[in-house]
VOKOLTI-115296 format. One record per atom (N, C-alpha, C, CB): residue number from 1; residue in one letter; atom name; x, y, z. Coordinates in pm, 1 decimal, decimal comma, m for minus. Glycine has a CB too. Example, Ala and Ser with C-alpha at 12.3 -4.5 7.8 and 13.67 -1.06 7.14 Angstrom:
REM residues 2
[1 A N [1319,0 m569,0 780,0]],
[1 A CA [1230,0 m450,0 780,0]],
[1 A C [1320,0 m330,0 780,0]],
[1 A CB [1130,8 m447,3 904,6]],
[2 S N [1285,0 m225,0 708,0]],
[2 S CA [1367,0 m106,0 714,0]],
[2 S C [1290,0 3,0 787,0]],
[2 S CB [1408,4 m59,8 572,5]],
REM end
This chain:
REM residues 105
[1 M N [m1090,4 m2407,3 1400,3]],
[1 M CA [m954,8 m2385,6 1444,5]],
[1 M C [m919,0 m2238,3 1425,5]],
[1 M CB [m856,7 m2477,2 1368,1]],
[2 V N [m862,6 m2178,7 1526,6]],
[2 V CA [m822,2 m2038,6 1522,8]],
[2 V C [m686,2 m2028,5 1454,0]],
[2 V CB [m816,9 m1977,6 1666,5]],
[3 I N [m676,8 m1939,2 1356,1]],
[3 I CA [m548,9 m1916,1 1288,3]],
[3 I C [m475,8 m1806,4 1362,9]],
[3 I CB [m569,3 m1877,9 1137,6]],
[4 Q N [m353,8 m1838,9 1407,7]],
[4 Q CA [m273,3 m1746,4 1485,5]],
[4 Q C [m129,7 m1752,1 1435,7]],
[4 Q CB [m281,0 m1779,3 1636,7]],
[5 C N [m61,7 m1639,0 1439,2]],
[5 C CA [77,8 m1632,0 1397,5]],
[5 C C [164,9 m1708,3 1496,9]],
[5 C CB [124,4 m1484,8 1385,6]],
[6 V N [261,6 m1785,8 1445,8]],
[6 V CA [345,8 m1869,3 1531,6]],
[6 V C [471,3 m1798,3 1581,0]],
[6 V CB [385,3 m1993,6 1457,6]],
[7 V N [493,7 m1674,5 1539,4]],
[7 V CA [613,5 m1601,0 1580,1]],
[7 V C [603,0 m1562,3 1727,6]],
[7 V CB [633,2 m1474,7 1492,1]],
[8 F N [714,4 m1575,5 1799,7]],
[8 F CA [721,5 m1544,4 1942,3]],
[8 F C [672,3 m1401,7 1968,9]],
[8 F CB [865,9 m1561,9 1994,1]],
[9 K N [585,5 m1385,4 2067,1]],
[9 K CA [528,5 m1258,8 2111,4]],
[9 K C [443,3 m1187,8 2006,7]],
[9 K CB [637,9 m1168,5 2154,0]],
[10 C N [398,4 m1258,6 1904,9]],
[10 C CA [305,1 m1200,4 1807,8]],
[10 C C [165,5 m1248,2 1846,3]],
[10 C CB [341,5 m1241,2 1658,6]],
[11 S N [74,6 m1156,1 1865,1]],
[11 S CA [m58,9 m1191,6 1910,8]],
[11 S C [m163,9 m1182,4 1800,2]],
[11 S CB [m98,4 m1102,6 2025,4]],
[12 N N [m121,5 m1175,3 1675,4]],
[12 N CA [m218,3 m1164,3 1566,1]],
[12 N C [m293,9 m1293,9 1545,8]],
[12 N CB [m148,6 m1124,6 1437,0]],
[13 R N [m425,2 m1280,8 1544,3]],
[13 R CA [m515,4 m1391,6 1515,8]],
[13 R C [m607,3 m1349,5 1404,7]],
[13 R CB [m595,6 m1434,1 1641,2]],
[14 Q N [m649,3 m1446,0 1327,1]],
[14 Q CA [m738,8 m1413,3 1217,0]],
[14 Q C [m873,5 m1370,1 1273,1]],
[14 Q CB [m755,2 m1533,8 1121,0]],
[15 G N [m921,5 m1255,4 1227,1]],
[15 G CA [m1048,1 m1202,3 1273,6]],
[15 G C [m1069,0 m1062,5 1219,1]],
[15 G CB [m1054,0 m1202,0 1426,2]],
[16 S N [m1170,9 m994,8 1269,3]],
[16 S CA [m1206,3 m863,3 1216,6]],
[16 S C [m1100,1 m757,4 1244,7]],
[16 S CB [m1337,9 m818,9 1274,7]],
[17 K N [m1036,4 m762,1 1362,0]],
[17 K CA [m934,8 m661,0 1395,1]],
[17 K C [m815,0 m669,1 1301,3]],
[17 K CB [m888,0 m678,0 1540,0]],
[18 T N [m767,7 m790,4 1275,6]],
[18 T CA [m652,5 m804,5 1186,4]],
[18 T C [m691,5 m774,5 1042,5]],
[18 T CB [m593,5 m945,5 1196,7]],
[19 K N [m813,2 m804,5 1005,6]],
[19 K CA [m860,5 m774,6 870,1]],
[19 K C [m864,7 m623,8 848,6]],
[19 K CB [m1000,4 m836,5 845,6]],
[20 E N [m907,9 m549,2 951,0]],
[20 E CA [m910,7 m402,3 942,5]],
[20 E C [m770,6 m346,0 927,5]],
[20 E CB [m978,0 m342,2 1066,6]],
[21 K N [m671,4 m409,1 994,6]],
[21 K CA [m532,5 m364,0 985,4]],
[21 K C [m467,5 m408,9 855,4]],
[21 K CB [m452,3 m415,9 1103,9]],
[22 G N [m531,8 m496,3 781,1]],
[22 G CA [m476,5 m545,8 654,9]],
[22 G C [m375,4 m656,6 672,6]],
[22 G CB [m413,1 m433,9 580,3]],
[23 V N [m386,9 m731,5 781,2]],
[23 V CA [m293,1 m840,2 809,8]],
[23 V C [m338,5 m967,3 738,5]],
[23 V CB [m281,6 m864,6 962,8]],
[24 S N [m244,3 m1031,5 669,3]],
[24 S CA [m270,3 m1159,3 602,7]],
[24 S C [m193,2 m1269,3 674,8]],
[24 S CB [m230,4 m1153,3 452,0]],
[25 F N [m235,2 m1392,6 653,9]],
[25 F CA [m166,7 m1507,0 714,1]],
[25 F C [m119,2 m1599,8 603,8]],
[25 F CB [m259,6 m1582,6 813,3]],
[26 F N [5,6 m1647,7 617,4]],
[26 F CA [66,2 m1732,7 515,7]],
[26 F C [101,1 m1869,1 571,7]],
[26 F CB [190,2 m1666,7 458,6]],
[27 R N [76,8 m1971,5 491,3]],
[27 R CA [120,4 m2106,9 526,4]],
[27 R C [270,9 m2116,0 504,9]],
[27 R CB [44,9 m2215,1 441,5]],
[28 F N [332,1 m2213,0 566,9]],
[28 F CA [474,5 m2235,0 545,3]],
[28 F C [493,8 m2290,0 404,4]],
[28 F CB [533,9 m2332,3 652,3]],
[29 P N [597,3 m2242,0 336,7]],
[29 P CA [618,9 m2286,0 198,5]],
[29 P C [654,7 m2434,2 189,1]],
[29 P CB [728,9 m2203,2 134,6]],
[30 K N [620,3 m2494,4 77,5]],
[30 K CA [654,1 m2635,0 54,7]],
[30 K C [797,8 m2650,8 7,6]],
[30 K CB [559,2 m2696,4 m47,5]],
[31 D N [852,5 m2546,3 m55,6]],
[31 D CA [991,6 m2548,3 m101,4]],
[31 D C [1082,9 m2564,8 20,2]],
[31 D CB [1027,1 m2417,5 m180,7]],
[32 R N [1166,5 m2669,5 19,1]],
[32 R CA [1248,2 m2702,5 136,4]],
[32 R C [1342,2 m2589,7 177,3]],
[32 R CB [1328,7 m2827,1 109,0]],
[33 K N [1404,6 m2526,2 79,9]],
[33 K CA [1501,1 m2420,1 109,5]],
[33 K C [1432,0 m2298,8 174,4]],
[33 K CB [1574,1 m2377,1 m19,9]],
[34 K N [1320,8 m2258,4 117,2]],
[34 K CA [1247,2 m2142,9 170,6]],
[34 K C [1187,2 m2176,4 307,7]],
[34 K CB [1135,1 m2099,2 72,0]],
[35 R N [1134,2 m2297,0 321,0]],
[35 R CA [1076,8 m2340,5 448,3]],
[35 R C [1182,7 m2337,8 558,8]],
[35 R CB [1017,1 m2482,1 434,9]],
[36 A N [1302,3 m2386,2 527,1]],
[36 A CA [1412,2 m2386,7 624,2]],
[36 A C [1451,2 m2244,2 662,7]],
[36 A CB [1534,4 m2461,4 566,9]],
[37 A N [1449,0 m2152,9 566,3]],
[37 A CA [1481,5 m2012,4 595,4]],
[37 A C [1378,6 m1952,3 691,0]],
[37 A CB [1487,4 m1929,4 464,7]],
[38 W N [1252,2 m1984,7 671,9]],
[38 W CA [1146,7 m1933,9 761,1]],
[38 W C [1164,3 m1991,0 901,8]],
[38 W CB [1006,0 m1969,8 705,7]],
[39 I N [1191,4 m2119,9 911,5]],
[39 I CA [1207,4 m2183,9 1042,6]],
[39 I C [1327,8 m2125,0 1116,0]],
[39 I CB [1223,6 m2337,3 1026,9]],
[40 R N [1438,9 m2103,2 1044,8]],
[40 R CA [1557,6 m2040,8 1106,7]],
[40 R C [1524,5 m1899,8 1155,2]],
[40 R CB [1676,3 m2036,1 1006,1]],
[41 A N [1448,2 m1824,9 1077,5]],
[41 A CA [1413,6 m1687,2 1115,6]],
[41 A C [1325,2 m1686,0 1240,5]],
[41 A CB [1341,7 m1615,2 999,1]],
[42 I N [1236,3 m1781,8 1252,8]],
[42 I CA [1147,6 m1789,0 1370,2]],
[42 I C [1226,8 m1825,9 1494,5]],
[42 I CB [1034,4 m1891,8 1347,2]],
[43 N N [1326,9 m1912,4 1480,3]],
[43 N CA [1422,9 m1940,8 1586,6]],
[43 N C [1358,5 m1987,3 1717,2]],
[43 N CB [1505,1 m1818,8 1613,0]],
[44 R N [1281,6 m2094,0 1710,1]],
[44 R CA [1221,8 m2153,0 1829,6]],
[44 R C [1283,6 m2290,0 1851,8]],
[44 R CB [1066,7 m2163,1 1816,6]],
[45 D N [1320,8 m2318,9 1976,0]],
[45 D CA [1384,6 m2446,1 2009,0]],
[45 D C [1287,4 m2563,1 1993,2]],
[45 D CB [1439,1 m2442,3 2151,7]],
[46 N N [1338,2 m2670,7 1935,3]],
[46 N CA [1263,0 m2796,0 1921,2]],
[46 N C [1123,0 m2774,9 1866,1]],
[46 N CB [1254,1 m2866,0 2054,5]],
[47 W N [1112,6 m2695,8 1762,3]],
[47 W CA [982,9 m2665,9 1702,1]],
[47 W C [990,3 m2685,2 1551,6]],
[47 W CB [938,3 m2522,2 1736,1]],
[48 S N [886,3 m2740,2 1497,4]],
[48 S CA [874,0 m2747,4 1352,1]],
[48 S C [727,9 m2720,2 1317,3]],
[48 S CB [921,4 m2887,5 1296,5]],
[49 P N [703,2 m2654,8 1205,3]],
[49 P CA [566,2 m2618,2 1169,3]],
[49 P C [484,7 m2739,9 1127,3]],
[49 P CB [567,0 m2515,2 1057,1]],
[50 N N [355,5 m2731,9 1152,8]],
[50 N CA [264,9 m2836,2 1105,5]],
[50 N C [172,7 m2776,0 999,2]],
[50 N CB [182,0 m2897,3 1223,9]],
[51 E N [73,1 m2848,8 957,6]],
[51 E CA [m14,4 m2801,6 849,9]],
[51 E C [m98,5 m2679,9 890,3]],
[51 E CB [m106,1 m2914,1 805,8]],
[52 Y N [m110,5 m2652,9 1018,4]],
[52 Y CA [m190,6 m2540,2 1065,9]],
[52 Y C [m106,1 m2417,5 1102,8]],
[52 Y CB [m272,0 m2583,2 1185,6]],
[53 S N [24,4 m2429,2 1098,2]],
[53 S CA [113,6 m2318,1 1135,3]],
[53 S C [105,7 m2206,6 1031,9]],
[53 S CB [259,6 m2367,3 1149,3]],
[54 R N [95,0 m2083,0 1081,2]],
[54 R CA [85,2 m1966,7 993,0]],
[54 R C [176,4 m1854,9 1044,0]],
[54 R CB [m61,6 m1917,1 983,6]],
[55 V N [218,2 m1768,6 951,6]],
[55 V CA [296,1 m1649,4 983,0]],
[55 V C [219,0 m1531,3 926,8]],
[55 V CB [442,7 m1657,0 924,0]],
[56 C N [207,2 m1424,1 1005,1]],
[56 C CA [132,1 m1308,5 957,8]],
[56 C C [219,4 m1213,9 875,6]],
[56 C CB [71,5 m1233,9 1075,6]],
[57 S N [154,5 m1128,2 800,2]],
[57 S CA [223,2 m1037,6 707,7]],
[57 S C [303,5 m929,3 778,1]],
[57 S CB [123,1 m973,1 616,0]],
[58 E N [283,8 m909,6 907,2]],
[58 E CA [358,6 m806,7 979,4]],
[58 E C [507,7 m839,9 993,8]],
[58 E CB [297,9 m786,7 1116,7]],
[59 H N [547,2 m960,3 959,8]],
[59 H CA [686,7 m1000,9 974,1]],
[59 H C [764,4 m991,2 842,4]],
[59 H CB [693,5 m1142,7 1027,0]],
[60 F N [701,3 m934,7 740,5]],
[60 F CA [765,2 m913,6 611,5]],
[60 F C [767,0 m764,7 581,4]],
[60 F CB [692,4 m992,1 499,3]],
[61 V N [875,2 m715,8 523,1]],
[61 V CA [892,6 m573,2 498,2]],
[61 V C [778,3 m516,2 413,5]],
[61 V CB [1026,4 m548,2 429,1]],
[62 E N [741,4 m584,2 308,1]],
[62 E CA [635,0 m534,6 220,9]],
[62 E C [503,3 m609,4 243,8]],
[62 E CB [677,1 m547,1 74,7]],
[63 S N [488,3 m671,8 358,8]],
[63 S CA [368,1 m747,1 396,8]],
[63 S C [337,8 m863,4 303,9]],
[63 S CB [249,8 m655,2 400,5]],
[64 W N [438,2 m909,2 231,9]],
[64 W CA [420,2 m1022,3 141,7]],
[64 W C [552,9 m1092,5 127,6]],
[64 W CB [365,8 m977,4 3,1]],
[65 H N [550,8 m1221,9 104,6]],
[65 H CA [675,6 m1295,9 89,0]],
[65 H C [709,4 m1313,3 m58,9]],
[65 H CB [665,9 m1433,0 158,2]],
[66 S N [838,4 m1325,7 m85,0]],
[66 S CA [889,1 m1335,4 m221,7]],
[66 S C [948,7 m1473,3 m245,3]],
[66 S CB [994,1 m1225,8 m249,4]],
[67 D N [954,9 m1514,2 m371,0]],
[67 D CA [1018,0 m1641,3 m405,5]],
[67 D C [1162,6 m1623,2 m448,5]],
[67 D CB [940,3 m1709,9 m515,6]],
[68 D N [1209,9 m1499,3 m451,2]],
[68 D CA [1346,9 m1469,7 m491,0]],
[68 D C [1436,9 m1470,4 m367,4]],
[68 D CB [1355,0 m1333,0 m564,4]],
[69 P N [1534,6 m1562,4 m359,6]],
[69 P CA [1622,1 m1569,0 m241,6]],
[69 P C [1702,3 m1441,0 m216,8]],
[69 P CB [1717,5 m1684,4 m256,3]],
[70 A N [1721,6 m1359,0 m318,6]],
[70 A CA [1796,5 m1234,3 m300,8]],
[70 A C [1709,6 m1122,8 m242,3]],
[70 A CB [1855,1 m1189,1 m434,0]],
[71 D N [1579,4 m1140,5 m244,1]],
[71 D CA [1485,9 m1039,4 m193,7]],
[71 D C [1477,4 m1046,2 m41,6]],
[71 D CB [1345,9 m1058,8 m256,1]],
[72 E N [1463,0 m928,6 23,4]],
[72 E CA [1454,0 m926,1 169,7]],
[72 E C [1325,0 m988,7 220,4]],
[72 E CB [1464,5 m783,4 220,2]],
[73 N N [1225,1 m1003,7 134,9]],
[73 N CA [1099,2 m1065,4 174,6]],
[73 N C [1096,0 m1216,2 151,6]],
[73 N CB [986,4 m1001,3 100,3]],
[74 Y N [1211,4 m1275,2 122,4]],
[74 Y CA [1219,5 m1420,4 105,0]],
[74 Y C [1195,9 m1491,6 237,6]],
[74 Y CB [1356,2 m1460,5 46,7]],
[75 R N [1244,3 m1428,8 345,3]],
[75 R CA [1225,9 m1484,4 479,4]],
[75 R C [1172,3 m1375,1 571,2]],
[75 R CB [1359,7 m1543,1 535,1]],
[76 L N [1125,6 m1413,1 686,7]],
[76 L CA [1074,7 m1317,9 785,4]],
[76 L C [1189,2 m1230,7 834,8]],
[76 L CB [1006,5 m1391,5 904,1]],
[77 T N [1164,1 m1100,4 849,0]],
[77 T CA [1270,6 m1012,4 896,5]],
[77 T C [1225,5 m918,0 1007,1]],
[77 T CB [1324,8 m932,3 782,0]],
[78 L N [1097,8 m900,2 1025,5]],
[78 L CA [1049,0 m803,5 1124,4]],
[78 L C [993,6 m875,2 1246,6]],
[78 L CB [941,0 m712,8 1062,8]],
[79 F N [1055,1 m846,8 1362,1]],
[79 F CA [1012,4 m907,5 1487,7]],
[79 F C [1002,8 m798,6 1593,7]],
[79 F CB [1110,7 m1020,3 1532,2]],
[80 K N [885,1 m777,1 1649,8]],
[80 K CA [865,1 m670,3 1748,8]],
[80 K C [949,7 m690,9 1874,2]],
[80 K CB [718,0 m662,0 1787,5]],
[81 Y N [969,6 m814,0 1915,6]],
[81 Y CA [1043,8 m837,4 2039,2]],
[81 Y C [1192,9 m807,8 2022,6]],
[81 Y CB [1024,4 m981,2 2085,3]],
[82 K N [1240,6 m793,0 1899,1]],
[82 K CA [1381,3 m761,3 1876,8]],
[82 K C [1407,4 m612,0 1865,0]],
[82 K CB [1429,9 m830,4 1753,0]],
[83 I N [1301,3 m532,5 1857,1]],
[83 I CA [1317,8 m388,0 1845,4]],
[83 I C [1357,6 m331,8 1980,8]],
[83 I CB [1187,8 m320,5 1793,5]],
[84 K N [1471,6 m265,0 1982,8]],
[84 K CA [1524,4 m210,4 2107,4]],
[84 K C [1473,4 m67,3 2123,6]],
[84 K CB [1680,8 m214,7 2109,0]],
[85 P N [1409,4 m36,3 2235,4]],
[85 P CA [1364,5 101,0 2256,2]],
[85 P C [1484,0 196,0 2266,3]],
[85 P CB [1277,7 110,6 2383,0]],
[86 K N [1466,4 316,2 2213,5]],
[86 K CA [1574,9 414,2 2217,3]],
[86 K C [1594,8 465,5 2358,9]],
[86 K CB [1546,0 531,3 2121,8]],
[87 S N [1720,3 480,8 2396,1]],
[87 S CA [1751,1 533,1 2528,8]],
[87 S C [1732,2 684,8 2527,9]],
[87 S CB [1896,4 495,2 2571,6]],
[88 K N [1729,5 744,1 2647,0]],
[88 K CA [1714,2 889,6 2658,2]],
[88 K C [1831,1 961,5 2591,7]],
[88 K CB [1703,4 931,7 2806,2]],
[89 S N [1951,6 908,6 2609,5]],
[89 S CA [2068,8 973,5 2549,8]],
[89 S C [2065,0 965,4 2397,3]],
[89 S CB [2198,0 909,1 2602,4]],
[90 E N [2017,7 854,0 2344,8]],
[90 E CA [2007,7 840,5 2199,0]],
[90 E C [1901,2 934,9 2143,0]],
[90 E CB [1974,9 694,6 2160,4]],
[91 T N [1789,8 948,0 2212,2]],
[91 T CA [1684,3 1039,6 2170,1]],
[91 T C [1734,4 1183,0 2173,1]],
[91 T CB [1560,5 1024,5 2259,5]],
[92 A N [1806,2 1220,9 2278,7]],
[92 A CA [1861,6 1356,0 2289,7]],
[92 A C [1965,2 1381,4 2180,3]],
[92 A CB [1924,9 1377,1 2428,4]],
[93 R N [2047,7 1282,7 2151,0]],
[93 R CA [2148,3 1295,8 2046,7]],
[93 R C [2082,7 1316,4 1910,0]],
[93 R CB [2238,8 1172,1 2044,2]],
[94 N N [1975,3 1241,3 1882,5]],
[94 N CA [1902,9 1257,0 1756,3]],
[94 N C [1839,4 1395,7 1746,2]],
[94 N CB [1795,0 1148,6 1742,8]],
[95 A N [1787,7 1446,4 1857,0]],
[95 A CA [1727,5 1580,3 1858,2]],
[95 A C [1833,6 1686,6 1830,6]],
[95 A CB [1658,2 1607,9 1993,9]],
[96 R N [1950,9 1673,7 1893,9]],
[96 R CA [2059,7 1769,5 1869,6]],
[96 R C [2105,6 1764,6 1724,7]],
[96 R CB [2178,3 1741,1 1962,7]],
[97 H N [2114,6 1647,0 1669,8]],
[97 H CA [2156,3 1629,7 1530,9]],
[97 H C [2056,0 1696,2 1436,1]],
[97 H CB [2170,8 1479,6 1497,2]],
[98 S N [1927,4 1672,6 1459,6]],
[98 S CA [1823,0 1733,1 1375,6]],
[98 S C [1826,9 1885,9 1384,9]],
[98 S CB [1683,5 1681,1 1417,2]],
[99 K N [1847,2 1936,5 1505,2]],
[99 K CA [1854,5 2081,8 1525,3]],
[99 K C [1974,9 2140,3 1449,8]],
[99 K CB [1864,4 2115,3 1676,9]],
[100 R N [2088,4 2071,9 1456,2]],
[100 R CA [2208,8 2115,5 1386,4]],
[100 R C [2186,0 2121,6 1234,3]],
[100 R CB [2325,6 2021,0 1418,8]],
[101 I N [2119,8 2022,2 1183,0]],
[101 I CA [2090,2 2016,0 1038,4]],
[101 I C [1999,2 2132,1 998,9]],
[101 I CB [2023,5 1879,9 1000,9]],
[102 L N [1899,1 2163,0 1082,3]],
[102 L CA [1808,0 2274,2 1052,1]],
[102 L C [1881,5 2408,1 1056,1]],
[102 L CB [1690,4 2275,7 1151,4]],
[103 L N [1976,2 2423,9 1147,0]],
[103 L CA [2052,4 2550,0 1157,2]],
[103 L C [2146,5 2567,9 1038,6]],
[103 L CB [2133,1 2553,5 1288,3]],
[104 Q N [2195,6 2459,5 982,2]],
[104 Q CA [2286,2 2467,6 869,1]],
[104 Q C [2214,0 2502,6 739,5]],
[104 Q CB [2359,8 2337,3 853,0]],
[105 A N [2087,2 2473,6 732,0]],
[105 A CA [2011,6 2496,6 607,4]],
[105 A C [1979,2 2641,4 582,8]],
[105 A CB [1884,5 2418,7 609,4]],
REM end
């Protein structure tokens, strides 16, 4: 059975390429509260994880999950499909801001 991340638009599969990148795969937690937090974060309609469902480390800030509910790594937080590309105007604004900061120094 091929181990693959269940997060939408994540193409990580267990193998040599992901091992080189340092990607790990995690089973869904048995703790009901933590498991529910992971399922809510994945946000897929009419879906529930089974014994083979895995999430890769790229969806956690420190590439590892935490058991502390106050920690940001308690649930998945990083999703590539949610990252909005910067617009040309935003990029230009950031460049002007950086230039202004350099001139003030």
